[in-house]
KOLBA-314973 format. One record per residue (C-alpha): x, y negated, z; residue in one letter. Coordinates in steps of 0.5 Angstrom, whole numbers, padded with zeros to 4 digits, always signed. Example, Ala and Ser with C-alpha at 12.3 -4.5 7.8 and 13.67 -1.06 7.14 Angstrom:
BEGIN
+0025+0009+0016A
+0027+0002+0014S
This chain:
BEGIN
+0015-0027-0019X
+0009-0028-0024X
+0009-0035-0027X
+0002-0036-0026X
+0002-0034-0019X
-0001-0041-0016X
-0006-0041-0021X
-0008-0034-0019X
-0009-0035-0012X
-0012-0042-0012X
-0017-0042-0018X
-0017-0036-0021X
-0024-0033-0021X
-0027-0039-0017X
-0033-0042-0020X
-0034-0048-0015X
-0039-0052-0019X
-0043-0046-0018X
-0043-0046-0010X
-0043-0054-0009X
-0036-0055-0010X
-0034-0052-0004X
-0026-0051-0004X
-0027-0044+0000X
-0031-0039-0004X
-0038-0037-0001X
-0039-0030+0003X
-0045-0027-0002X
-0048-0023+0004X
-0053-0019+0001X
-0055-0013-0001X
-0060-0013-0007X
-0060-0018-0013X
-0067-0020-0016X
-0069-0019-0024X
-0074-0024-0028X
-0075-0018-0032X
-0076-0011-0033X
-0072-0011-0039X
-0066-0015-0035X
-0067-0009-0030X
-0067-0003-0035X
-0060-0006-0038X
-0057-0006-0031X
-0059+0000-0030X
-0056+0003-0036X
-0049+0000-0034X
-0049-0002-0027X
-0041-0005-0028X
-0044-0010-0032X
-0048-0014-0028X
-0050-0015-0020X
-0056-0010-0018X
-0053-0007-0011X
-0047-0010-0007X
-0045-0002-0006X
-0043-0004-0013X
-0042-0011-0016X
-0042-0017-0011X
-0040-0024-0013X
-0035-0025-0007X
-0032-0018-0008X
-0031-0020-0016X
-0027-0026-0014X
-0022-0022-0011X
-0022-0017-0016X
-0020-0022-0021X
-0015-0024-0017X
-0012-0018-0015X
-0012-0015-0023X
-0008-0021-0025X
-0003-0020-0019X
-0001-0013-0022X
-0002-0015-0029X
-0008-0010-0030X
-0014-0011-0034X
-0019-0009-0028X
-0019-0008-0020X
-0023-0004-0015X
-0023-0006-0008X
-0025-0001-0002X
-0026-0001+0005X
-0019+0002+0006X
-0013+0005+0003X
-0015+0012+0004X
-0022+0011+0001X
-0018+0008-0005X
-0013+0014-0006X
-0019+0019-0005X
-0023+0016-0011X
-0017+0014-0015X
-0015+0022-0015X
-0022+0025-0015X
-0023+0022-0021X
-0018+0024-0025X
-0018+0032-0023X
-0022+0038-0024X
-0022+0045-0021X
-0017+0049-0023X
-0012+0042-0024X
-0005+0042-0021X
-0002+0035-0018X
+0005+0034-0017X
+0006+0029-0011X
+0012+0026-0008X
+0014+0030-0001X
+0011+0027+0006X
+0006+0022+0003X
+0001+0017+0007X
-0002+0022+0012X
-0009+0022+0009X
-0007+0023+0002X
-0003+0029+0004X
-0009+0031+0008X
-0013+0031+0001X
-0008+0035-0002X
-0007+0040+0003X
-0015+0041+0006X
-0020+0038+0001X
-0018+0039-0006X
-0016+0046-0005X
-0023+0048-0004X
-0024+0046-0011X
-0019+0050-0014X
-0014+0044-0014X
-0007+0046-0012X
-0001+0041-0011X
+0006+0042-0011X
+0011+0037-0007X
+0017+0034-0010X
+0023+0030-0007X
+0022+0025-0013X
+0028+0021-0013X
+0030+0024-0020X
+0026+0025-0026X
+0028+0033-0026X
+0024+0034-0020X
+0018+0032-0023X
+0020+0036-0030X
+0021+0042-0026X
+0015+0042-0022X
+0010+0041-0028X
+0005+0046-0030X
+0001+0047-0036X
-0005+0045-0032X
-0002+0039-0028X
-0006+0033-0029X
-0004+0028-0024X
+0002+0025-0021X
+0002+0022-0014X
+0008+0017-0013X
+0009+0013-0007X
+0015+0008-0008X
+0018+0006-0003X
+0015+0010+0002X
+0014+0008+0009X
+0019+0011+0013X
+0026+0013+0009X
+0024+0009+0003X
+0025+0014-0002X
+0024+0011-0009X
+0022+0014-0015X
+0025+0012-0022X
+0018+0010-0024X
+0019+0008-0032X
+0022+0015-0033X
+0016+0018-0030X
+0011+0014-0033X
+0014+0016-0040X
+0014+0024-0038X
+0007+0023-0036X
+0004+0020-0042X
+0008+0025-0046X
+0004+0031-0043X
-0003+0026-0042X
-0002+0026-0034X
-0005+0021-0030X
+0000+0017-0025X
-0002+0014-0019X
+0003+0010-0014X
+0002+0007-0007X
+0005+0000-0008X
+0004-0002-0001X
+0011-0003+0001X
+0013-0008-0004X
+0006-0012-0006X
+0005-0014-0013X
+0010-0020-0011X
+0016-0015-0010X
+0014-0009-0015X
+0009-0009-0022X
+0008-0001-0023X
+0003-0002-0029X
+0009-0006-0033X
+0014+0000-0032X
+0008+0005-0035X
+0004+0007-0029X
-0003+0008-0030X
-0007+0006-0023X
-0003+0002-0017X
-0006+0003-0010X
-0004-0002-0004X
-0007-0002+0002X
-0010-0009+0003X
-0010-0008+0010X
-0003-0010+0010X
+0001-0016+0006X
-0005-0018+0002X
-0009-0019+0009X
-0003-0021+0013X
-0008-0023+0019X
-0009-0015+0022X
-0016-0017+0022X
-0019-0013+0017X
-0018-0006+0013X
-0018-0006+0005X
-0015-0002-0001X
-0015-0003-0008X
-0014+0000-0015X
-0012-0004-0021X
-0011-0001-0028X
-0014-0001-0035X
-0021-0003-0035X
-0023+0004-0038X
-0020+0008-0032X
-0023+0003-0027X
-0030+0004-0030X
-0029+0011-0030X
-0028+0011-0022X
-0034+0006-0022X
-0039+0010-0025X
-0037+0016-0020X
-0033+0016-0015X
-0034+0008-0013X
-0041+0009-0012X
-0042+0016-0010X
-0038+0016-0004X
-0041+0008-0003X
-0033+0006-0001X
-0033-0001-0003X
-0031-0006+0001X
-0036-0011+0004X
-0037-0018+0002X
-0034-0021+0009X
-0028-0017+0009X
-0027-0019+0002X
-0027-0026+0004X
-0022-0024+0009X
-0018-0021+0004X
-0019-0028+0000X
-0017-0032+0005X
-0011-0028+0006X
-0008-0028-0001X
-0008-0036+0000X
-0001-0035+0004X
+0001-0029+0001X
+0008-0032-0002X
+0009-0036+0004X
+0009-0030+0009X
+0013-0026+0004X
+0018-0031+0003X
+0018-0032+0011X
+0018-0024+0013X
+0024-0023+0008X
+0029-0028+0010X
+0027-0026+0018X
+0028-0019+0016X
+0035-0020+0013X
+0037-0024+0020X
+0034-0017+0024X
+0038-0013+0019X
+0044-0017+0021X
+0043-0016+0028X
+0042-0009+0028X
+0049-0008+0023X
+0053-0011+0028X
+0050-0007+0035X
+0054-0001+0037X
+0047+0002+0040X
+0045+0002+0033X
+0048+0009+0029X
+0044+0008+0022X
+0039+0004+0019X
+0035+0005+0012X
+0033-0001+0008X
+0032-0001+0000X
+0036-0007-0002X
+0042-0006+0003X
+0048-0004-0002X
+0049+0002+0004X
+0042+0005+0001X
+0043+0011-0003X
+0038+0009-0008X
+0040+0001-0008X
+0042+0001-0016X
+0035+0004-0017X
+0032-0001-0012X
+0034-0007-0015X
+0032-0005-0022X
+0025-0004-0020X
+0024-0009-0014X
+0024-0016-0014X
+0025-0016-0006X
+0024-0012+0000X
+0022-0014+0007X
+0019-0013+0013X
+0021-0005+0015X
+0027-0003+0017X
+0028+0004+0020X
+0034+0005+0026X
+0037+0010+0029X
+0040+0010+0036X
+0047+0012+0038X
+0046+0018+0042X
+0039+0018+0040X
+0035+0023+0045X
+0028+0022+0046X
+0029+0019+0053X
+0033+0013+0050X
+0028+0012+0044X
+0022+0012+0049X
+0026+0007+0053X
+0027+0003+0048X
+0021+0002+0045X
+0017+0001+0052X
+0022-0004+0054X
+0020-0008+0048X
+0016-0014+0050X
+0016-0018+0044X
+0014-0012+0039X
+0008-0009+0039X
+0008-0001+0039X
+0003+0000+0034X
+0002+0003+0026X
+0001-0001+0020X
+0005-0007+0018X
+0004-0013+0014X
+0001-0017+0019X
+0003-0024+0023X
+0006-0019+0029X
+0012-0015+0029X
+0011-0008+0031X
+0015-0001+0032X
+0013+0006+0032X
+0018+0012+0034X
+0017+0018+0029X
+0017+0022+0035X
+0010+0020+0037X
+0007+0024+0032X
+0011+0030+0034X
+0007+0035+0039X
+0010+0034+0046X
+0016+0038+0047X
+0018+0039+0040X
+0023+0034+0039X
+0030+0036+0035X
+0036+0031+0036X
+0039+0035+0031X
+0033+0033+0026X
+0035+0026+0024X
+0028+0024+0022X
+0026+0025+0029X
+0030+0020+0031X
+0027+0015+0027X
+0024+0008+0029X
+0021+0004+0024X
+0021-0003+0026X
+0016-0008+0023X
+0019-0016+0022X
+0013-0020+0023X
+0012-0028+0022X
+0015-0030+0029X
+0022-0033+0030X
+0027-0028+0028X
+0031-0031+0034X
+0026-0029+0038X
+0025-0022+0036X
+0033-0021+0036X
+0033-0023+0043X
+0028-0018+0045X
+0031-0012+0041X
+0038-0014+0044X
+0035-0013+0051X
+0031-0007+0050X
+0037-0004+0047X
+0041-0006+0053X
+0036-0002+0057X
+0037+0004+0055X
+0044+0004+0058X
+0042+0001+0065X
């Protein structure tokens, strides 16, 4: 954990003397900013990232958030978007051109994969998907025109991990830009820039917000890379976050360490329950010694929390559905990182009738542990597991 964490979350970027000494920053809810002279306006038009002109670009409330998020990642700069999907889109689009080749980890976030499979091929950009758990898979996939590597470590279902420092070194040798989705760990549990990754994305909707009441995405990296994105994709697409949503994310940041710490402790208790219960056939959690990449997880990550993937003993589709629909204290929903505990079965993403009991992935159920008391959650899990056998 960063030694200046308390300073970053409480004081960095907060010029309270400029807004009446208010402890919480104001929401500067304006579209436009005025100038006193033509010269001032002309200078800003030459570089819109140098001063406030229009909240599609820079905004004072958003800037406080940018400074904190960049500092948390150990980055020079940050841009905040209205969703994680928007951040991924801009971060990739800014660094590829027609005829380029991308290497991506297999089965990435759905909207990243749609960009690779549907949008970018229209402009002559191709993508090769790799397992990603070894450096060799990236070396084998690299082509002379490879310009971008997309990482997701850990991913959000089986928590596959990439050797980030090794991949970053390979990419730098060949002038390839790297971007990682770090939503699983947050900057408290993994700092990819220190491992050599160029751009770090997080879906701020999750742990950064923590309240399930706003969307957001962010990119951190060097000032030159962030400015390249700002001057083109960020301003052109118009996907910057709005001041009120930025303010909600600032509010969420205040309690990020406390929430992460509580969720981590509760997750361990729920994991222990799963390990002991005969109705659980298997589980996946990256910082459990049984995890296939446990050593690498310990090396790269400072912690893990919230998400556990389980499979039921004799997991038919009927059992999975009955278990999920029997839960009373877990909401069935996508995402994670909020105060509420969630569950999502992998089979919900399959067309009806396509469930294959022989496919381990079809049996996966992802459980997110929120801020409720762990005993309260375990009671619910136990009654739902008992229900599948009655």
